[in-house]
N, C-alpha and C positions, 0 to 999 in steps of 0.2 A: 184474289183481287190484286191488281198491280199497284205499284207505288203511286202512279199517276191517278188511278181510280180512287185510292185512299185519300190523296190530297184533294181530288175533285169533290168528294163527299164532304170533307172537312170545310173547304171553302164555300161550297154550295150551301152548307148549313148556315154559315155566317151570312151569306148574301141574301138568302130567302128570308131568314128571320129579320134581317135589317129592313127589308121591304115590308114585312108584316108589321114591324114596329114603327114604321114611318121614318126610318133612318136612311139617309142618302149615302151613296158611294159613287165613285167614277167607274170602276171596273173591278172584275174579279179574274184572277188568273191562276193557272197551275203550271208547274214546270220548275226545274232547278233554277234557283236565283243566286246571284252573287253572294248574298248573305247566308247561303246554305239552306234557306227555307224552301219548301216545295210549292208554296202558293201564297196568295195574298189577296185581300180585299182592300183596294186602294181608295182613299178619300175619306177624310174624317167627316162624321155627321155634322150638320149645321148646328152651331152652338158650342161645339167642343172646344174651340179656340178660346171662347169667353170663359168656359169652365177652367181651362188650363191657366188662363191669366189670373183669375180670382184665386185659384189654388196657390199659384206662385206668390201672390200678394198676401196670402193667408187671410183672405176675406171670407166672410160667411157666404155660402152658396144660396141663391134663391131657390124656392121649391121646384121651379121648372128645370133648373140645371141639375138638381138632385134626381128628378124623374128622368132626365136625359141620361145621366150617368147610369142609372139602374137599367134603362133600356139597352145601353151600350154593354153593360155587364151581361145581360141576358143574351144578346147577339154574339158576344165573345164566347160565352160558354157553349153556344150552339155548335161551334166547330168540332170540338172534341166529342160532344154528344152525338153528332151526326156520324162521326167515325165509329163510335160504339154501336150505334144502330146498324150501320152498314156491316160491321164486323160481328154482329150477333152477340153483343154484350161485352165486348172488350175493345180497348184501343188497339188499333192495328199497327201503329208506329210508336216506337219507344220514345221518339223525340216530339211527338204530337203536342202541339199547343203550348210549347215553352213560351213563345211570345204572348200567347193568350193569357197565360198565368201572370205575366208582367202587367198586362193591361188591366186585368181584373184586380190585381193587388193595388195598382195605382188608383183606380177608380174607387175601390172600397175605402182606401185611406182618405181620398178626397171627400167622400160623403159620410165617413165615420161609421161604416158597418163592418161586421166581422163574419167569420166563417159560419156561425149559426144562422144568421140571416140569409146568407148565400144558399146554404143547404136547404133551409126551410121555405124560402120564398122565391128567390131568383132562379136557382137551378131548376126547380120544378116548372117554372114558367118557360124556360128554354126547352125543356123536354116536351111540354104540352104543345108548344109551337111547332116543334119538329114532328111530333105525332100528327098534328093537324095538317101540316104542309109537306109531309114526307114525299108524296108523289111529285111535288114541285122540286124538292131537293134532288130527287133521283134524276129528274129530267135535266136540271141545270148541271148536275155532275156528269151526266152522259154527254151533254153538249160541250162541256169543258174538256172532256176526255177525247172527243172526236175532233175538236178543232186543233189546228196547228198554225200559229201558236195557240195554246189553250187559254184564251181570254174572251171575256164577254163584257160589254158595257152594261151599265145599269138598265138601259132600255132593252137590250137583248135579254138580260136576265128576267126582267118583268114579262117580256113576250113569251119566253120559254116557260116560265113558271105559270103564267095565266093559262096557257094551253093545257097544262096538266090538271087545272082546277075546274075546267069546264066540261 
């Protein structure tokens, strides 16, 4: 598997699970970026700015923002898991998901959960979503790999993903 294919599966895992969880984004891309990453899903889900503001003010989060943070954690974990599935049980890139770990760490701190809850409840949700929607992840990864530049809008991802589920 090429580096671009690895990154495409990683980013497709994020994008498809975001759609499945009702989380928005603007676009997903693969290719070398100025910050050294190999891909990105761009655009924060609706409500995340409010969550960030309340965290900064050290305010208690309402239940709907806790649920949003949990969905964001699940979709963030889906990238490295998609790599593991594509790589038949192992991460294909030594640097995979470093920014993902930062996001998960921030969100876990924001809602007051730790590693046990991630391992027992949220990580299995990411894996189940990927197992359910794996054909869509593969189609999106393939579309990202074939395009130059390797990017798809939210609408394009939903179109590609829906074709694999019918």
